[in-house]
C-alpha positions in Angstrom: -3.7 -98.7 -34.3 -1.8 -95.4 -34.1 -0.7 -93.9 -37.4 3.0 -93.3 -37.0 4.2 -94.3 -40.5 6.0 -91.0 -41.2 7.4 -90.6 -37.6 6.7 -86.9 -37.7 7.1 -85.4 -34.2 4.0 -83.8 -32.9 5.3 -82.6 -29.5 7.4 -83.5 -26.5 5.9 -83.9 -23.0 8.1 -83.4 -20.0 7.2 -85.1 -16.7 9.4 -83.7 -13.9 9.5 -84.3 -10.2 11.2 -85.8 -7.2 12.1 -89.4 -6.3 12.6 -90.0 -2.6 14.4 -93.1 -1.3 12.1 -94.5 1.4 14.7 -97.1 2.3 18.4 -97.4 1.6 19.1 -97.5 -2.2 21.9 -99.5 -3.9 22.5 -99.1 -7.6 25.9 -100.7 -8.2 28.9 -98.8 -9.6 32.5 -99.6 -10.4 34.4 -100.9 -7.4 37.9 -100.5 -9.0 40.1 -98.6 -6.7 38.2 -99.2 -3.5 40.5 -99.3 -0.5 41.0 -102.4 1.6 38.3 -102.4 4.2 35.8 -100.6 2.0 32.4 -101.9 1.0 32.1 -105.1 -1.1 29.5 -103.5 -3.3 29.6 -99.7 -4.1 27.0 -97.3 -5.6 27.3 -95.6 -8.9 28.6 -92.0 -8.6 29.2 -89.0 -10.8 32.9 -89.0 -11.4 33.2 -85.2 -11.3 31.2 -84.5 -8.2 31.4 -87.9 -6.5 27.7 -87.6 -5.8 25.5 -90.8 -6.0 22.9 -90.6 -8.8 20.2 -92.9 -10.3 21.0 -93.9 -13.9 18.1 -93.3 -16.3 18.8 -96.9 -17.6 18.0 -98.4 -14.2 14.8 -96.4 -13.8 13.6 -97.0 -17.4 14.6 -100.7 -17.4 12.7 -101.4 -14.1 9.6 -99.6 -15.4 9.6 -101.6 -18.6 10.2 -104.9 -16.9 7.3 -104.4 -14.4 4.9 -103.2 -17.2 5.8 -106.3 -19.2 5.3 -108.7 -16.3 1.9 -107.3 -15.6 0.9 -108.0 -19.2 2.5 -111.4 -19.4 3.9 -113.2 -22.5 3.6 -110.9 -25.5 1.5 -113.2 -27.7 -1.1 -113.4 -25.0 -1.3 -109.7 -24.1 -4.0 -108.5 -26.5 -1.8 -106.0 -28.2 -0.5 -104.3 -25.1 3.0 -105.6 -24.9 4.5 -108.0 -22.4 7.7 -110.0 -22.7 8.7 -112.7 -25.2 9.8 -116.2 -24.3 12.9 -117.6 -26.0 13.4 -121.2 -27.2 15.4 -121.7 -23.9 12.5 -120.4 -21.8 14.1 -117.1 -21.0 11.9 -114.0 -20.7 13.2 -111.0 -22.7 11.9 -107.6 -23.8 8.9 -107.8 -26.1 9.7 -107.2 -29.8 6.4 -106.4 -31.4 6.6 -102.8 -32.6 2.8 -102.5 -32.8 2.1 -103.2 -29.1 1.6 -100.4 -26.6 4.8 -101.1 -24.8 6.7 -101.7 -28.1 5.7 -98.2 -29.1 6.5 -96.6 -25.7 9.9 -98.2 -25.2 10.9 -98.9 -28.8 12.0 -102.0 -30.6 15.4 -102.8 -32.1 15.7 -102.2 -35.9 16.1 -105.9 -36.7 12.8 -106.6 -35.0 10.7 -104.1 -36.9 12.4 -100.9 -35.8 10.1 -98.5 -33.8 12.0 -95.7 -32.1 11.5 -95.1 -28.4 8.9 -92.6 -27.3 10.2 -92.5 -23.7 13.5 -90.9 -22.6 14.5 -91.2 -19.0 17.2 -88.9 -17.8 19.8 -89.7 -15.2 18.4 -88.5 -11.8 20.9 -86.4 -9.7 20.5 -85.6 -6.1 18.5 -82.4 -5.4 20.8 -79.6 -4.2 19.2 -79.6 -0.8 19.6 -83.4 -0.4 23.2 -83.3 -1.6 24.1 -80.7 1.0 22.4 -82.7 3.8 24.3 -85.8 2.9 27.6 -83.9 2.6 27.1 -82.5 6.1 25.6 -85.6 7.7 27.7 -86.6 10.7 27.1 -90.4 10.6 27.7 -91.5 7.1 30.3 -94.2 6.6 31.5 -93.1 3.1 31.1 -89.8 1.4 27.3 -89.2 1.3 26.4 -92.8 1.9 26.1 -95.5 4.5 27.6 -99.0 4.6 25.2 -101.8 5.6 26.8 -104.9 7.0 24.9 -108.1 6.5 25.7 -111.7 7.3 24.8 -114.7 5.2 24.8 -118.2 6.7 26.3 -121.2 5.0 23.4 -123.7 4.9 25.9 -126.7 5.3 28.4 -125.5 7.8 26.3 -122.8 9.5 29.4 -120.5 9.2 28.6 -116.8 9.2 30.0 -114.7 6.3 29.8 -110.9 6.6 29.4 -108.7 3.6 29.1 -104.9 3.3 27.0 -103.0 0.9 27.1 -99.2 0.2 23.7 -97.5 0.2 22.3 -94.1 -0.4 20.5 -93.4 2.9 16.7 -93.4 3.3 15.4 -89.8 2.8 17.7 -88.9 -0.1 15.9 -87.0 -2.8 16.6 -87.1 -6.6 15.4 -85.0 -9.5 13.9 -87.1 -12.3 12.7 -86.2 -15.8 10.8 -88.3 -18.2 10.3 -87.1 -21.8 7.6 -88.5 -24.1 8.0 -87.9 -27.8 4.5 -87.9 -29.4 4.3 -88.6 -33.1 1.5 -88.8 -35.7 -1.9 -89.1 -34.0 -0.5 -90.5 -30.8 -3.0 -90.4 -27.9 -1.3 -88.3 -25.2 -3.4 -89.7 -22.4 -2.7 -93.3 -23.4 1.1 -92.9 -23.2 1.0 -90.8 -20.0 -1.3 -93.5 -18.5 1.4 -96.1 -19.2 4.1 -93.9 -17.6 2.0 -93.4 -14.5 1.3 -97.1 -14.4 5.0 -97.8 -14.5 5.6 -95.4 -11.6 2.9 -97.0 -9.5 4.3 -100.5 -10.1 7.8 -99.3 -9.2 6.6 -97.8 -6.0 5.2 -101.2 -5.1 8.4 -103.0 -6.0 12.0 -101.9 -5.6 14.6 -99.9 -7.5 18.2 -101.1 -7.7 19.7 -104.2 -6.1 18.7 -106.3 -3.1 15.1 -105.3 -3.1 13.9 -108.5 -1.4 16.0 -107.5 1.6 14.4 -104.1 2.1 16.5 -101.9 -0.2 15.1 -99.6 -2.9 11.6 -98.6 -1.8 10.9 -95.3 -3.6 8.2 -92.6 -3.8 7.5 -90.4 -6.8 6.2 -86.8 -6.6 5.4 -85.2 -10.0 6.0 -81.5 -9.9 4.9 -80.5 -13.4 3.8 -82.0 -16.8 4.6 -79.5 -19.6 4.4 -79.8 -23.4 6.4 -78.2 -26.2 5.0 -78.6 -29.7 7.0 -79.1 -32.9 6.0 -75.5 -33.9 7.3 -74.0 -30.7 10.8 -75.4 -31.3 10.9 -73.4 -34.5 9.5 -70.2 -33.0 11.3 -70.4 -29.7 8.1 -70.5 -27.6 8.9 -72.2 -24.3 7.0 -75.3 -22.9 3.6 -74.8 -21.3 1.5 -76.8 -18.9 -0.1 -79.7 -20.8 -3.6 -78.6 -21.6 -6.4 -80.5 -19.9 -4.0 -82.7 -17.9 -4.3 -83.3 -14.2 -1.5 -85.0 -12.3 -2.9 -88.1 -10.5 -3.5 -87.2 -6.8 -1.2 -89.9 -5.6 1.8 -88.2 -7.2 1.1 -84.7 -6.0 2.9 -82.8 -3.3 -0.2 -83.1 -1.1 0.1 -86.9 -1.2 3.8 -86.7 -0.5 3.1 -84.7 2.6 
């Protein structure tokens, strides 16, 4: 098991790249103040720029949930992580701080208290994508589309329309994941978990209404750089992670 007793930071590894919405993306925001006739469900927006963005909590939470589901219930996961089952049969985040996922995502203090190693920043639109959306002639709301759907009452067969705001397919967001490595952490082990989470998310959906086609995404990793603890003291900037090769599926060549 990794020796992290003193919690001393060894380095920080930054994984940066682009997330592209392959289909319309809906991550819900506050609908207070929506005008009559607007969408029933709106997307989250930056209150200063009014631009849609992807909250880091949404991205991180979906990665964790998928990684836990792959591993199954925590007690049967051979030390890798997984979810825990409550007395009522609900599946919640794992709480064993010595599992792989417990060490990656952290565990609450009352459950053994291991701090998170993975920080996921909010993902804003790229400047190029923001400009395209601002100038797009066929958007229904600023920088977004409104998709009208109809659900059918199973008893009366009555049709009930609903409208959902989505960021259009093709929108690009800048993402950044930060791994904090401590003690004798194995860099490849933790990066492997991160890449596994990205693969699972590409095969699933981000945001709401994924079963109806929303939220298919594609990741491209532009760079993986490291900054050691000593470099923070000396002011030396981050450098490409030594000996690391970005998996081919996440490279620009694969995206093209």
